[in-house]
C-alpha positions, 0 to 999 in steps of 0.5 A: 109074605108076613110083610105084604100080609101086614100092608094089605091090612094096613091099606084095607083098614080105612076101608073097612072103618068107612062104614062106621065112621059113615053113619050120622047122629041124625039115627039116634031117636029123638024121645031117650029117657034118662035111665031110671035110678035103681031101687032099693034092696029088698028087705032083710036086705042088710049092707052091714057096714060091720063085714066092710074091712077096717083098714089102720095104717101105722109106721114102724120105724122105716116101714108101713104097715097096713092091719084088714079088719073085719069084725074085730079079728086081723086077718092080713097085713101089708107090709110095705118097706122103704126099700123094696116090695111090698108083702102080704102076712094072711091068715089063712086058717084063721087061727092067729098064725100068718103066712108069707105071701109077696102077692094074695092073688098067686093061684087057686083060692077056695072060699071059705066062709064061716057056716056056724061058730060055737 
């Protein structure tokens, strides 16, 4: 039964695509204009380069370590061994204690923003 359904769908597919293929290019408007440049950012909007992560790549023996820093503070290290799967050391709480994660994109990650700093 399934095989017959697939065969009918396979035969009907060219009939369904003919209207799309039959469209003429002459139906496009002749007064097309290029897309204008985007406007500049609003005043007060600062693209702070200090907030971009700085990556430092070092080699320790046969392993490669990529250190990620924002504002000079180390928050993540990606360790790539010569033989094996890369893993991450992540400072979740910002206290300098690193936790090993095999994949940093697993599970629910709650946003953690610094609101006040004393």
